[in-house]
C-alpha positions in Angstrom: 0.0 0.0 0.0 1.2 3.5 -0.8 -0.5 6.9 -0.4 0.9 10.3 -0.9 -0.7 13.7 -0.4 1.3 16.9 -1.1 0.0 20.4 -0.6 1.5 23.9 0.0 -1.1 24.8 2.6 -1.7 21.4 4.2 0.7 18.9 5.8 2.5 16.5 3.4 1.4 13.0 4.2 2.9 9.6 3.1 1.5 6.3 4.1 3.1 3.0 3.2 3.3 -0.5 4.4 2.2 -4.1 3.9 0.2 -7.0 5.2 0.0 -10.8 5.5 -3.4 -12.3 4.8 -4.8 -15.8 5.4 -8.3 -16.9 4.2 -10.3 -20.0 5.3 -13.7 -21.2 4.0 -15.3 -23.5 6.6 -18.5 -23.9 4.6 -19.7 -22.8 1.1 -20.5 -19.1 1.0 -18.7 -18.1 4.2 -15.0 -17.0 4.5 -13.0 -16.2 7.6 -9.9 -14.1 7.4 -7.0 -13.0 9.6 -4.7 -10.2 8.5 -1.6 -8.6 10.1 -0.9 -5.1 8.8 1.9 -2.7 9.5 1.8 0.8 8.1 4.2 3.8 8.4 2.7 7.3 8.6 5.0 10.1 7.7 3.5 13.6 8.1 5.4 16.8 7.7 3.7 19.9 9.0 4.7 23.4 8.4 6.6 24.9 11.3 6.2 21.8 13.4 8.1 18.6 14.1 7.4 15.7 11.7 5.2 12.8 12.9 6.4 9.4 11.8 4.9 6.5 13.8 4.4 2.8 12.8 0.8 1.5 13.1 0.1 -2.2 13.6 -3.2 -3.9 13.2 -4.5 -7.5 13.5 -7.8 -7.9 11.7 -10.2 -10.8 12.2 -13.0 -10.9 9.6 -15.9 -12.7 8.2 -17.2 -12.4 4.6 -20.0 -13.7 2.4 -18.6 -15.2 -0.8 -20.5 -15.5 -4.1 -18.5 -16.5 -7.2 -15.3 -14.4 -7.4 -16.5 -11.7 -5.0 -16.6 -11.5 -1.2 -18.1 -8.8 1.1 -18.0 -8.5 4.9 -16.5 -6.9 7.9 -13.2 -7.1 9.7 -12.3 -6.0 13.3 -8.9 -4.8 14.5 -8.2 -6.5 17.8 -5.1 -4.3 18.4 -7.1 -1.1 17.8 -6.1 2.0 19.8 -7.2 5.4 18.6 -4.6 6.5 16.1 -3.8 8.8 13.3 -4.9 6.4 10.5 -8.0 4.5 11.6 -11.1 6.1 13.1 -12.8 2.8 14.0 -11.8 -0.8 14.7 -14.4 -2.0 12.3 -13.9 -1.7 8.5 -15.7 -3.1 5.5 -14.1 -5.8 3.3 -14.7 -6.1 -0.5 -12.5 -8.6 -2.4 -12.5 -9.6 -6.1 -10.6 -12.8 -7.0 -9.2 -13.6 -10.4 
């Protein structure tokens, strides 16, 4: 994952990182997932010290699968209020090919 936002009036923000994902289908139509994610946030603010923390997340999720598409929710069990995520719950939408 990589995201960059550059502005002359707003802070410059870079977000990058990666994740390891495992999927399991116990029954047809239901998929369980576990994902470990580590993201680096680099934010340079005008006239202030730069912010550069690492954020870690461990997501546990459940999705409904139909054909090559899955949709569901995942929950971050390591969630603490941080600069990247606003909630421990996030939607999941995957397309397989």
